[in-house]
N, C-alpha and C positions, 0 to 999 in steps of 0.2 A: 765721536764713535769709539766704542771700545775695540780693542784689538786682542788677539790671543785666541787659542783654541778652546771652544766650549763644547763639552760633550757630557753625557750622563754615564757615570761609572757606579754601578750598584755597590761596589765596595766602599766608595766614599759616601754615597747617599743612598742607603737601602730603600727600596720601594715601599717596604712595610712601614718605615718611618713616615713617609709622605702620606700613605693611605691612612695611617692612624691619625695624623693631624687633621686631614680632611674629615674623617669620621667624627672627631671631637667637635669640629665646627658645625657639622650637620646636626649633631645633638644639641649644640648651643642654639641653633636656629629654632629647634623645637621648644627649648626652654624659654626663649625670648619671644616666641609666637611671631616669628618672621618667616617669610617664604625663602629668603636667600640672604647671603652676605656678599658684599662687593668690596674688592680691594683694588686700589689704583696702584700702578707701578710705572716707573719711567727710568730714564738713565740714572739720575741721581737718587732715586728712591726704589731700589730693588729689593729691600730687605724682607718685607712682609710676604710678597708673592713668591720670592725665591725660596723662602723657608717652607712654603706650602707646595710648590710645584717643581722646584729646581730651575725654573726659568729665570734668566737674567736678560733684560732688554739691552741690546747692543746700541740701538740708535733711536728707538721709538718709545711709544707708551702703550699701555694695555690695561684692561680691566679683567680681573679674575672674578668669576661668579661661582659660589658654592651654594647649592640648594639644600633644603632641609632633608631631602632624600639622599644626599651624599654625592650627587652628580656635580661635575665641575666643567667650566668652560672658560677659555681665555679669548677675549675679544681684542685683537691686535691691530693697531693702526699701521699696516704695512701692505705689501703686495703679495699676490698669491704664490710667488716663487719661493717665499720663505716658509710656507706652511709645513712642508715636509721636515725641514730642519727643526722648526719649533716643536713639532710632534715627536721628533726623535730625541730631543734633549729635555723634554718637559714631561712630567707625570700629571697629565690632565686629560679628561675624557674627550674634550672636543676643542678645536681651534677654529675661530672665525676671523677672517681678515676683512678690513674695510677702512674707509677714511674716517668714520665716526664710531668710536668705540662705545660711546654711551648708547647710541641707537642700536648697534649690533647686540650689545649685552641685553638691552631692554627687549628687543624683538625675540631673542632666544629665550629669555625668561618668560615672556608672555606665552610662547609656544609650549614651553615645558610645564609651567605651573599657573599661568595667568596670575602672576604674582600681584598681590595687593599691599603687601607690607615688606619692605626691603631695608636691611641694615647696611650702613656704609661705615667701614673702618677709616678713621682719620679723614673725615669729610672735608676738612680744610685743604687737604691735598688734592681733592678732585677738581679738575678744571671745570669752569662754568659751562663750556661747550659740551663736555661729557655729561654733565648733570642735565642740561637741557635736552640732550638726545634721549636720556633715560625717561625724562618726563613725557616726551612725545610718544615714545614707544610703550609706555605704561601709564596711560592717562588715568588719573584718579588714584594711583598708588601712593602710599605713604612711605616717605624715606626717613629713616630714623638713625641716630647715632648708635654705635655699638655700646658706648658707655664704658665703665671701668672694668667690665668683665674681660675685655680684650687684653688688658695688661697682664692678667693672670695667664692667658694663653701665650702671650708674647715671650714670657720668661722661659717657656718650654720650647718655643719655636725658634731656636737659634741654630747655628751651624752644628753639624754632627761632630763628635770628637775627632774623627778622621780628617774632616775639613779644617778644623781649628789647628790640629797638629801639623798638617801639610802646609798651611799658610804660614805658620810660624817658622817651620823649617826652611821655607823659601826665603823669608826675610833674614833669618839668622845666617844661612849659608851665603847670602849676598853680602851681609856685613863682614863675614869672614874674609871675603875677597879684599876688603880694604887693607887687611894686615898682610896680604900675600905679596904686595908690590909697594914700592915707594912711589906714591902718587905726587906729581907736581902740577899736572893739568887737571883742573876741576871738571872740564868737559869730558875728558877721557874716563874719569872716575864715574861720572853720571852715566855715560854710555855703557860702561861695563856692568854696572849694577842693574840698570834698566834691562839690558839684554839678558842678563842672568835670570832675573825674575820672570820675564816673559818666556824664556826657553823652558822654564820649569812649570809653566801653566798659569801664571798670573794673567788675569784678564785686563788689568790696568795697573800702571805703576807711576808713581810720582816720586822723584828723588830730589831732595833739597839739601843744600850744603851751606854750612857756616864756614867760609874759607879761612877766617882768622878769628878764633875765639877770643883772643885778647882785645880785638877791636869791637866785635859784635857777636854774641852767641846766638843770634837769630838765624835759623836756616832759611834759605830762599832759593828760588828757581835760578839756575845758572844760565846766563845769556851772555854771549861774547866770550872773548878770551879771559881766563881767570886762573891765576896761580894760587896754589894752596900754601898756607903758612905751616909752620912746624906744629901748631896746635889747630886742628880743624874738627868740625862736627858733620855728621851725616844723618839724615832722617829719611826713611823709606816708608811710603804709604802704598799699600798694594791691595788689590781686589782679587778675591778668589772665591768662586762659587757664590757670588752675590754678596759676600761679606768683606768688610775692610778691616785692616789693622795698621797700626804704625809701629815701627821699631827703628831705633837709632842709637848712636853713641858718639863719643868724642874720642879722638885719636891723637897720638903724638908721634912725630917722625923726626929722626936725627939725621936724615939724608941717606941712611943706609938701611934702616928698618922702620917699620910702622907697627905700633902696638896700640891697643885700646888703653885709654887713660886709666890709671889705677883708681881714680875717684869714681869712675863709672863702674868698674869691676866691683868695688866695695858697695856701691849703691844697688847694683843688681843682686848681689849676694844678700844684702839686708832686705831688699824688697821680697825676694822669694822666700826667705826664712819667715818674714813677718806675715806674708800672705797665707801661710799654712795655719796660723793661729788667730788671725783677725780678718774681718771683712770691712773694717772701718778705714776709710781713706786717710783720715788725719793720723791714725795710728801708723799707717804705712809710711807717711811722710816723716813722722817722728823717728821711726826705726832707721830710716836712711840717715837722718841727721846724727843720730847717736852712733851708728856703726861706722860711718865714714868721717865723722868729725867735721861734716860740712853743713852749710846752711842751705835750705831749700826755699828761696824767696818766691818762686813761681812753680805751680804744678797744674796739671790738667788731666781729667779722666774722660775718656770717650767710650761710647758703646752704642748699642742699638736703642733707638727711641722712635716709636711710630714707624713710619716708612723709611726713616733715615738709618743707614747701616753704621754710621760713625758720627754720632751727635755728641755735643759737649754735655757732660753730666757733672758739672763743677759745684757740688755741694759738699761741704766738709764732713757732714755726718752721714753721707750716703753709704749704703752697704753694698758691697760688690755682688752679693747674692741677689740683689734686686736689679742688677744691670747686666745679666748674662756674663759672669766672671770669666768664663772660658774664652771670651773674645772681647773683653774690655781692654783698652790701651791706656797705660799710664805714662805721661810725659812730664818731665820736670827740668828746670834749670837749677843746677846745684853749684855752689860756690865753695870749693875747698880753698885753701890758701893759694893764692895765685890766680889761675885761669878759671873763668866761668865755664861750666860744661853743660852740654845738652844731653839728655838721656831719655830714652823712650823704649817701652817694651810692652808686650801683651801679657795679660794676667790670666 
């Protein structure tokens, strides 16, 4: 279950943005000759529905229905006590709760439009039980895939600039705490970073640590007592308004002060400079190697894909403009002379 405060702030997510997105989908229904579009959402798959309604499931699953007339409904697998909260934090016309989201969505659709043709986004994500409920409630209806047109919309349906900026500020301010104290206990460091992110509005946080970069540059979840070496790495993954990002760096401590490793500082400077003039990931990697004099043996790019808010997009010739660059995360292991380093930031 997610923790953290979830509310709707019009300054972060303007209502007009959500209404315009729903209107685009309603128009697409008409173009595709379908009565409605269905989007499935759950705890690990909040991206699509969150981008359209601001709703983020804390513990359950739901189906969003958008009709060709522009009306919207969220069928939620939960109890009635949560309806008012869902309505308060979500920009959707109607909320229906029940144990079977497929049946609830189908019954509402039949009452609204007697739907005969329904498109499903990312149908592989839809549980079989929900599909069977739809079939029972809409006998004889044809269920079709949205096809490639959804990808064109998905590029536009990302987090607003305010949300992207706030999420990155939370991550960066948390990493700044690493340099504020000389940390010896990895558990104390994780607790401080986790608490900071949640206090600033993150819905979920995962802090992983590479306690000794000379031994192993792989960050992992800390369990039990663990001391930090003089060279250590931190990677933070956080959720904010249904979107996720990763940010992290490597640090050096002399027992009296802690500073970010110069190799990571150089890599970040090179990455930001290169990102202004290229959207090609392989070019970004090359710029880091040239600017820092380091080797980049491993790298990874993550961003929204289908219902996943942080999926691997590891293709060398991928263009950032195709993967929502405002919220893609770039991670790499870099090897200057000496210590292997981990490095991660949002682009």
